[in-house]
N, C-alpha and C positions, 0 to 999 in steps of 0.2 A: 735332457738330463744334464745336471750340473757337472762341470769338470773341474777338478782340483789338481794342481801341480804340486808335488812334494819334492823339494830340493834338499839334497844332502850334500853338505860342503866337505871341505878337506878332512881327510883321515877317517871319515865315517865308514868308508869301505872296510876298515879294520875292526869294526865293532865286533865284540865277542872275544877278541884276542888282545886288543890294545887296552891296557889299564882297566881290566874288568872290575877292580875294586872301586873305580870311579864311574865307569860307563856301563857296567853290567856285562852279562854273558850272552845276551841276545845278539845275534848277527844282524846285519843290515837287512838281509833277505827275510829273516824272521819278523823283523819290525815291519817290513813292507807287506808281508803276508797278513799281519794283524790289521794293517791299514786297509788292505783290500777287503778283508772280511767286514770291517766296520762300514766301509764305503758301500758294499753290496747291501748290507742291512739297512742303510740309510738311503739307498737309491741314487747314489752319485758315482761318478767315475773318478778314479785317481790314476795319475801317471807319475812315474818316478824319474828323477835325474840325479845322478851323483857325479861330482867332479872334484878333483884336487886343485883345479885351476880357476882362479878368480874370473878371468876373462870368459871362460866357457860357461860359468854360472850366469854371468851378466848377459851373454849372448842368448842363453836359454830363457832368461826372464824377458828379454826383448821379444823373442819369438812367441812367448806365451801371451803377450799383451792383448791380443784380440781373439784368443783361442780358448783360454780357461777363465773360470769364474772367480777363482781365488788361488792363493799360493800359501803353502805351509813350508817354511824354510828353517832348517838347522844350518846356520852359516858356519858352525865351528868357530875357529879362531878368527875368521874374517869378520865376525860380528864385533870384534874389539877395535878394528882399525880401518876397515875398507870403506872409504868414502865413495869410491867408484860403485861398489855394490849398493851403498845407501842411495846414491843418485839413481841407480837403475830401479830400485824399489820405489822411490819417490815418483818416478815417471809412470808407474802403473796406476790405472784407475780402478783396480780391483783390490779387494782386501788381501793383506799379507799378514800371516800369523807367524811370529818367530818362536821357535822352540829350541830348548837346550836340555840335554839329558840330566846334567848335574845342576846343582844350585850354585851358580857362578858367584853369588855374593858370599858364599861360605868357603870360597877357594882363594887363590892367590890374588893379591891386590890388583894386578894388571887385568884380571878377568872381570873386575867390577864395572869397568867402563864399556858400555855397549853403544856403538854409534848407529846401529840400525833401528833400535827401539823407537826413536821419535817418528820414524816414517812407516812403522808397522802398526796395524790396528790393535795388536795386543801381543802378549808374550806369555809363554808357559815354560817353566823350568823347574828342575829339581825332582822330577818324578820318574827318572829313568826312562825306559821305553814308553811308559804310559804318557809321558809328555807329548809324544807324537799323536797318540789317540785323542788327548785333550785338545791339542792344536787342530786336529782334523775336525773334531766336534765343533770347535769355535768357528772354523772356516765354513762349515755347513750352516751353522746358525746365522752367520753374517750374510751368506748367500740368500738364505730364505727370508731374511729381514730386508733384503735389497740394499745392503750396505755397500759403500764404495770406499 
């Protein structure tokens, strides 16, 4: 059975209460439950990791290298400047799908630059919590197509 790691970056543990007008009212646990339901329907396993610490996320990606078949990551603000996280993703030989809840290109100028995108297979943004479901569907598709 295919295994997918879903990584939630900084501040995503506050979903549902932090700026709900931008990020919505669903909690991280509710998003994870939706992902579990989709994974079960598609016959894949998902595991979740959330951290507010860049190094912990990098360590988790290193641990996943030979264990999971794909990664779905919402890097939060790290997606705008973390070259260390970019290097960790580039070192993976499995597909990585980047997701963001909001449409970053419709927000502040500093959010328009995304340093992870060039080393990810694709990106989904702007659909609120549904971005995660689309990202998971993309990861499943990539696994089934044998993408690396």
